[in-house]
C-alpha positions in Angstrom: 22.4 87.3 110.4 21.6 87.1 106.6 20.3 90.1 104.8 16.6 90.7 105.5 15.9 92.3 102.0 12.9 91.5 99.8 13.4 89.8 96.4 12.5 93.1 94.8 15.2 95.0 96.7 17.8 92.3 95.9 16.9 92.6 92.2 17.7 96.3 92.2 21.0 95.6 93.9 21.9 92.8 91.6 21.1 94.8 88.5 23.3 97.7 89.5 25.6 99.5 87.0 29.0 97.9 86.3 30.9 101.0 87.4 30.3 104.6 88.7 30.9 106.2 85.3 28.3 104.0 83.6 26.0 104.8 86.5 26.5 108.5 85.9 26.0 108.4 82.1 23.0 106.2 82.5 21.5 108.9 84.7 22.3 111.6 82.1 20.6 109.5 79.4 17.5 108.8 81.5 16.8 112.3 82.7 18.8 114.8 80.6 16.7 117.8 81.1 16.0 117.4 84.9 18.0 119.5 87.4 21.1 117.7 88.6 23.0 120.3 90.7 22.4 123.7 92.3 25.2 125.8 93.7 25.9 129.4 94.8 28.3 131.8 93.1 30.5 134.5 94.7 27.5 136.8 95.1 25.4 134.1 96.8 23.1 133.7 93.8 22.2 130.1 93.1 22.6 128.5 89.7 21.4 125.2 88.3 22.7 122.6 85.9 20.8 119.8 84.2 22.1 116.3 83.9 22.8 116.9 80.3 24.9 119.9 81.0 26.7 118.1 83.8 27.4 115.2 81.4 29.0 117.6 78.9 31.2 119.1 81.6 32.3 115.8 83.1 33.1 114.4 79.6 35.4 117.3 78.8 37.2 117.0 82.1 37.6 113.2 81.7 39.0 113.7 78.2 41.4 116.3 79.6 42.7 113.8 82.1 43.1 111.2 79.3 45.0 113.8 77.2 47.4 114.3 80.2 48.2 110.6 80.1 46.1 109.3 83.0 45.6 105.5 82.7 43.3 102.9 84.2 43.2 102.9 88.1 46.0 105.5 88.3 45.3 108.0 91.1 44.2 111.6 90.8 43.8 113.5 94.0 41.2 116.2 95.0 42.2 118.6 97.8 39.1 120.8 98.3 36.1 121.6 100.4 32.7 120.4 99.2 31.6 122.3 96.0 30.1 121.2 92.7 33.6 121.3 91.1 34.7 118.6 93.5 31.9 116.3 92.4 32.5 117.0 88.7 36.2 116.3 89.1 35.5 113.0 90.9 33.0 111.9 88.2 35.6 112.8 85.5 38.3 110.9 87.3 36.1 107.8 87.4 35.0 108.3 83.8 38.6 108.4 82.7 39.0 105.0 84.3 41.2 106.4 87.1 40.7 106.5 90.9 40.2 109.4 93.2 42.5 110.0 96.1 40.5 112.2 98.6 42.3 114.7 100.8 40.6 117.0 103.3 41.5 120.7 102.8 42.4 120.9 106.5 45.0 118.1 106.2 48.4 119.2 107.4 51.2 119.9 104.8 53.1 116.8 106.0 50.2 114.4 106.0 49.1 115.7 102.6 52.5 115.0 101.1 52.5 111.6 102.7 49.0 110.8 101.2 50.0 112.0 97.7 53.2 110.1 97.8 51.8 106.9 99.2 49.0 106.9 96.7 51.4 107.9 93.8 48.8 110.4 92.7 49.7 111.9 89.3 47.4 114.9 89.1 45.9 117.0 91.9 42.8 119.1 91.8 43.4 121.9 94.3 40.7 124.3 95.5 42.5 127.7 95.9 45.7 129.5 96.7 46.0 128.0 100.2 45.9 124.5 98.8 48.2 125.2 95.9 50.8 126.8 98.3 50.8 123.6 100.3 51.6 121.6 97.1 54.3 124.1 96.1 55.9 123.8 99.5 56.3 120.0 99.1 56.8 119.9 95.3 60.3 118.4 95.6 58.8 115.5 97.5 56.0 114.9 95.0 57.8 113.6 91.8 54.7 111.6 90.7 52.5 114.7 90.5 52.8 116.0 86.9 50.0 118.6 87.0 47.9 120.6 89.5 44.5 121.7 88.3 42.9 124.6 90.3 39.3 125.6 90.9 40.0 129.2 92.2 43.7 129.7 92.5 45.5 132.8 91.2 48.8 130.9 91.1 48.2 129.4 87.7 51.5 129.2 85.9 50.2 127.4 82.8 52.7 124.6 83.3 52.7 122.6 86.5 49.6 124.6 87.6 46.6 125.0 85.3 43.0 126.1 85.7 39.9 123.9 85.5 38.9 125.8 82.4 42.3 124.9 80.8 41.7 121.2 81.5 38.3 121.5 79.9 39.8 123.1 76.8 42.4 120.3 76.6 39.6 117.8 76.9 37.6 119.4 74.1 40.6 119.3 71.8 41.2 115.6 72.7 37.5 114.8 71.9 37.7 116.5 68.6 40.5 114.1 67.6 39.2 111.1 69.6 35.4 111.5 70.0 34.9 108.0 71.6 37.8 108.4 74.1 35.7 108.7 77.2 33.1 106.1 76.1 35.9 103.6 75.5 37.4 104.2 78.9 34.0 103.8 80.6 33.4 100.5 78.8 36.7 99.1 80.0 36.1 99.7 83.7 35.5 96.5 85.5 33.4 96.4 88.7 36.4 95.4 90.8 38.6 98.2 89.5 39.8 100.8 92.1 37.5 103.8 92.1 38.5 105.7 95.3 41.4 105.7 97.7 40.3 107.3 100.9 42.8 107.9 103.6 41.2 107.5 107.0 41.9 110.4 109.2 42.0 107.9 112.1 42.0 108.7 115.8 45.5 107.2 116.1 48.5 106.6 113.9 49.3 107.6 110.3 46.5 107.7 107.7 45.7 104.4 105.9 44.5 104.3 102.3 41.3 102.4 102.0 40.9 100.8 98.6 37.2 101.0 97.4 36.0 99.6 94.1 33.4 100.8 91.6 31.3 97.8 92.6 31.2 99.0 96.2 30.0 102.4 95.3 27.3 101.3 92.7 26.2 98.8 95.4 25.8 101.6 97.9 23.6 103.7 95.6 21.5 100.8 94.5 21.1 99.4 98.1 19.8 102.8 99.4 17.6 103.3 96.4 16.1 99.8 97.0 14.9 101.0 100.4 12.3 103.0 98.6 12.4 106.1 100.8 13.9 108.5 98.2 12.5 109.5 94.9 13.5 111.7 91.9 11.2 114.4 93.3 13.4 114.8 96.5 15.9 117.6 96.9 19.1 117.1 98.8 21.2 119.7 100.5 24.8 118.5 100.6 27.4 120.1 102.7 29.2 117.0 104.0 32.9 116.7 103.2 33.1 114.8 99.9 36.5 113.6 101.1 34.5 111.4 103.5 32.9 108.2 102.4 29.5 109.4 103.5 29.6 112.1 100.8 30.4 109.5 98.1 27.4 107.4 99.2 25.1 110.4 98.8 26.6 111.0 95.3 26.0 107.4 94.0 22.6 107.4 95.6 21.8 110.5 93.7 23.0 108.9 90.5 20.8 105.8 91.1 17.6 107.8 92.1 18.0 111.0 90.1 17.0 113.7 92.6 18.8 117.1 92.4 21.4 118.2 95.0 22.2 121.7 96.2 25.9 121.9 97.0 27.7 124.1 99.5 30.3 122.9 101.9 30.5 126.0 104.0 29.5 124.8 107.5 28.6 128.3 108.9 26.1 128.7 106.0 24.2 125.5 106.6 21.2 127.0 108.5 21.0 130.0 106.1 21.2 127.7 103.1 18.5 125.3 104.4 16.1 128.2 104.6 16.9 129.2 101.0 17.1 125.7 99.4 14.3 124.1 101.4 15.5 120.5 100.9 13.5 117.4 101.6 16.5 115.6 103.1 20.1 116.0 104.2 22.9 113.9 105.5 24.9 115.2 108.4 27.2 114.3 111.2 25.7 114.3 114.8 27.6 117.5 115.7 25.3 119.5 113.4 22.2 118.2 115.3 23.9 118.8 118.6 24.6 122.4 117.7 21.1 123.0 116.4 19.7 121.4 119.6 22.0 123.5 121.8 21.2 126.7 120.0 17.4 126.2 120.2 17.4 125.1 123.9 20.0 127.8 124.8 17.9 130.6 123.2 14.8 129.4 125.2 16.8 129.2 128.5 18.0 132.8 127.9 14.5 134.0 127.2 13.3 132.5 130.5 9.9 133.3 131.9 6.7 132.3 130.1 8.4 131.4 126.9 10.7 129.0 128.6 7.8 127.4 130.5 5.9 127.0 127.2 9.0 125.5 125.6 9.5 123.0 128.4 5.8 122.1 128.3 6.0 121.5 124.6 9.2 119.5 125.0 7.5 117.2 127.4 4.5 116.8 125.2 6.7 116.0 122.2 8.7 113.4 124.0 5.5 111.7 125.4 3.9 111.7 121.9 7.1 110.3 120.3 7.4 107.5 122.8 3.8 106.3 122.3 4.1 106.7 118.5 7.3 104.7 118.4 5.8 102.0 120.6 2.9 101.6 118.2 0.4 102.7 120.9 -2.7 104.8 120.3 -2.3 108.5 121.2 -4.9 109.7 123.7 -7.2 112.4 122.5 -6.0 114.8 125.2 -2.4 114.3 124.1 -3.3 114.8 120.5 -4.8 118.2 121.3 -1.8 119.2 123.4 0.6 118.1 120.7 -1.3 120.1 118.1 -1.0 123.2 120.3 2.7 122.5 120.9 3.3 122.0 117.2 1.7 125.3 116.3 3.4 127.3 119.0 6.8 125.7 119.1 7.6 122.7 116.9 6.6 124.4 113.6 9.2 127.1 114.3 11.9 124.4 114.8 11.1 122.8 111.4 11.1 126.2 109.8 14.7 126.6 110.8 15.5 123.7 108.4 13.5 125.1 105.5 10.1 123.6 106.4 10.1 120.7 103.9 12.6 118.2 105.4 11.1 114.7 105.5 14.1 113.3 107.4 17.8 113.8 108.1 20.3 111.0 107.8 22.9 110.9 110.5 26.2 109.1 110.2 30.0 109.2 110.8 29.6 109.1 114.6 27.1 108.2 117.3 24.0 110.4 117.8 22.6 111.0 121.3 19.3 109.1 121.7 18.0 111.9 123.8 18.7 114.5 121.1 17.1 112.1 118.5 14.0 111.8 120.6 13.8 115.5 121.2 13.8 116.2 117.4 11.3 113.4 116.7 9.0 114.9 119.3 9.3 118.2 117.3 8.4 116.4 114.1 11.9 116.2 112.7 13.0 112.6 112.0 16.7 111.8 112.2 17.5 108.4 110.7 20.8 107.1 112.0 23.0 104.9 109.8 26.2 103.0 110.3 29.2 101.9 108.4 32.9 102.5 108.1 35.2 103.9 105.3 36.3 100.2 105.0 32.7 99.2 104.1 32.1 102.1 101.6 30.3 103.9 104.5 26.8 102.5 104.4 26.0 99.1 105.9 23.0 99.8 108.1 20.3 102.5 108.1 17.0 103.2 109.6 14.0 103.8 107.3 11.2 106.4 107.7 8.7 103.6 108.1 11.0 101.3 110.1 13.2 102.9 112.6 14.3 102.6 116.2 15.9 105.6 117.9 19.2 104.6 119.5 19.8 102.0 116.8 21.6 102.4 113.5 18.9 100.5 111.6 18.7 97.4 109.5 21.3 95.9 107.2 21.2 97.3 103.7 20.0 94.8 101.0 23.0 92.6 100.1 24.9 93.2 103.3 25.3 90.5 106.0 26.3 91.1 109.6 27.0 88.9 112.6 28.2 89.5 116.2 31.4 87.7 117.2 31.9 86.1 120.6 33.6 89.2 121.9 30.6 91.3 120.7 32.5 92.8 117.8 30.4 93.6 114.8 31.4 91.8 111.6 30.2 92.9 108.1 30.2 91.2 104.8 29.0 92.5 101.4 29.9 94.3 98.2 30.8 97.5 100.0 33.7 95.9 101.9 37.1 97.3 100.9 39.7 95.6 98.8 42.2 96.2 101.6 44.5 99.0 102.8 46.9 100.5 100.2 50.4 99.1 100.6 49.5 97.5 103.9 49.0 93.8 103.2 49.4 92.5 106.8 46.9 95.1 108.2 44.5 94.2 105.4 44.6 90.5 106.3 43.9 91.1 109.9 40.9 93.5 109.1 39.2 91.4 106.4 39.1 87.6 106.7 39.7 85.3 103.8 36.0 84.7 103.4 35.2 88.4 103.3 34.2 89.4 106.8 35.2 92.9 107.9 36.2 93.3 111.5 34.7 96.7 112.4 36.3 97.2 115.8 32.9 98.3 117.1 30.8 96.3 119.6 27.1 95.9 119.5 24.1 93.7 119.3 21.2 92.9 117.0 17.7 92.8 118.4 15.0 90.4 117.4 13.9 92.6 114.5 17.4 92.9 113.0 18.1 96.4 114.2 21.8 97.0 115.1 22.7 98.8 118.4 26.3 100.1 118.8 27.5 99.8 122.4 31.0 101.1 121.9 34.3 100.9 120.2 36.5 98.0 121.3 39.5 100.2 121.8 37.4 102.8 123.6 35.9 100.5 126.2 37.9 100.6 129.4 38.0 98.9 132.8 38.4 100.8 136.0 40.8 99.6 138.7 37.8 98.1 140.4 37.2 95.8 137.5 34.1 97.5 136.1 33.8 98.0 132.3 32.8 101.5 131.1 31.7 102.5 127.6 32.5 106.2 127.2 30.4 106.9 124.1 27.2 106.0 125.9 28.0 108.4 128.8 29.1 111.1 126.4 25.9 110.8 124.4 23.7 111.1 127.4 25.5 114.2 128.6 25.1 116.0 125.2 21.4 115.4 125.6 21.5 117.2 128.9 23.9 120.1 128.3 23.0 122.5 125.5 26.3 124.3 126.1 28.6 121.3 125.5 30.6 120.8 122.3 32.6 117.8 123.3 33.1 115.5 126.4 35.7 112.9 126.9 35.2 110.3 129.6 38.5 109.0 131.2 39.2 106.2 133.7 41.1 103.3 132.3 42.7 101.5 135.2 41.7 104.4 137.5 39.5 104.1 140.6 36.8 106.3 139.2 35.7 108.1 136.0 36.5 111.7 135.2 35.8 113.9 132.2 37.2 116.7 130.1 34.5 119.0 128.7 34.6 121.7 126.1 31.8 124.2 125.4 30.5 125.4 122.1 32.0 128.8 121.3 28.7 130.1 119.7 26.7 129.0 122.7 29.2 130.5 125.1 29.2 133.9 123.2 25.4 134.0 123.4 25.4 133.1 127.1 28.0 135.7 127.8 25.9 138.4 126.0 22.9 137.7 128.2 24.8 137.3 131.5 26.9 140.4 131.8 30.1 139.0 130.3 29.9 140.4 126.8 33.4 141.0 125.4 35.0 138.5 127.7 37.2 135.9 126.1 36.1 132.3 125.7 38.5 131.1 128.5 37.3 133.8 130.9 33.6 132.9 130.3 34.0 129.1 130.7 36.1 129.4 133.8 33.6 131.8 135.5 31.8 130.6 138.6 28.4 130.8 136.9 29.4 128.4 134.0 31.2 126.1 136.5 28.0 125.9 138.5 25.8 125.2 135.4 28.1 122.4 134.2 28.4 121.0 137.7 24.6 120.8 137.9 24.5 119.0 134.5 27.1 116.5 135.6 25.0 115.8 138.7 22.0 115.2 136.4 24.1 112.9 134.3 25.3 110.9 137.3 21.7 110.2 138.3 21.3 108.3 135.1 24.5 106.2 135.4 25.6 103.1 137.3 27.8 104.0 140.3 31.0 103.0 138.7 30.2 105.0 135.6 29.6 108.3 137.5 31.8 111.3 136.9 33.6 112.2 140.1 36.0 114.8 138.8 35.7 117.0 135.7 37.1 120.2 134.1 36.0 122.5 131.4 39.0 123.1 129.0 39.9 126.7 128.0 39.5 125.9 124.3 37.2 123.8 122.2 38.6 120.9 120.3 39.4 121.5 116.6 40.6 119.9 113.5 43.4 122.4 113.3 44.7 121.4 116.8 44.7 117.8 115.8 42.3 116.9 118.6 39.4 115.9 116.4 39.2 114.3 112.9 37.5 116.1 109.9 34.5 113.8 110.5 34.3 115.3 114.1 35.5 112.2 116.0 37.5 113.0 119.1 41.1 111.8 119.0 41.1 110.4 122.5 44.7 109.6 122.8 45.7 113.1 121.6 43.3 114.9 124.0 44.4 112.7 126.9 48.1 113.3 126.1 47.6 117.0 125.8 45.9 117.1 129.2 47.9 114.5 131.0 48.8 116.7 134.0 45.2 117.8 134.5 43.9 114.2 134.3 46.6 113.0 136.7 45.6 115.7 139.2 42.1 114.3 139.4 43.5 111.2 141.0 46.3 112.8 143.0 44.3 112.4 146.3 
């Protein structure tokens, strides 16, 4: 289908900046004295910088990179969690005409060495001692890396390893001798020049470097701004990994619109920070909403009695209200009154957990359970799901506050086209589509056609209004030995809406005669349950293997099966004695389950399900 954008929206997209650096300095010039970034210090006190102050810092860092000999489109890597220095470094890299290689701080030493070598990154920004030690361990394998710039490391040797402050000083000295050095670099950046090299963590195989241009990123910012649902008066809380393409989309959207962003990538601090920052919107992966849902529901279930009855009553009222509202039907007076009571006694407290000012959340990077999305909408918390791939600069579809359908990933962004192939695969075309995989010409050719269509690998359908619904990943869809096709993500999403204890579920059954499942529980939820059920102090594995937990999960699997076709139903299942983690290699940094790894690690258990 062609883009469904209005002429006004397309005009915004067509008049976008030539490159990310120009986009940034245009924002500095347009609103120099407005707040740009807010961030906490070591004492948890929050500080603020204006766009003008940010512009000065970024200019010095960019000049420092130029002084170190960084040239056009050469790669500079960042190995760090999300913090304001990550953003400043990224902007400086682009302002110097170079390209950012993103590396998750959780990346293994071997994978990190591979990424830095494959990208031929010449300088590396490293967060702290832990990251610098990883680089030192592989220094002999990194001949292209001429300098490491640290944010917080004590391992500064003044030679190969220098501080961020030292790079700024170098930049100031270079600007004194060459005052127009950065301006000249920015003016020379073409829209098609490489801006970012993101290595997909992938669920299988070695990381692949996705080549993303300046034009793709400026398009993303302009296209979201064209939607008209964000303004300069908004306040974003950003914790998402900036190494992920979703983070970069939020960055260029901020540059286009001009709203301030509060930055803190520490996941355990999200809820606490939301109460302090009181943002109007936030981007997040579905796991964040699943955890919030699980914690709220779990707390009520532990309370029991009258409080649980009130909560369940309010929950039912909220869902009924949500369904009528989304269907465009009038709300009966009786339901309005009940909803008002439910809102005062229950839902307002849910919203207060997120700071009380959130207009909406944006969910991306993985599929969100429709049941959980409806639950939040019933409580007055709107979650707008979006869709895209690293290969499409992340954003290709998104729901809008005034045009959304729960369960869908929204409408195509202005300037993006989509069509469904005969085999139901989603194909995307637009400015955000990658320039190919780094050093992988044959894979690039099979992923992006000569006329620019990106093969996403996802299956789905477009409804009559242009909303896209994802039905599964081509490689994840399997067929039972009985010839029935099963889409695991659908089943897994439904179960997460049922079980407030669950962290992850993996549905298995390819060429088997029935479906089975591996389930992991959320450690925080397990600890709270144990505290209230006489198992305080017991280990995670002891609690999850207890008869009580097994009975609870068994009941929830039965509830799940009542919603499924016969061939989709889970006949055998097991709760694993550990949750999946990035460190174990069983999930990606963007919280996607590595199915092949989990199945391989639990082959004997899975085989035992079918031994009879």
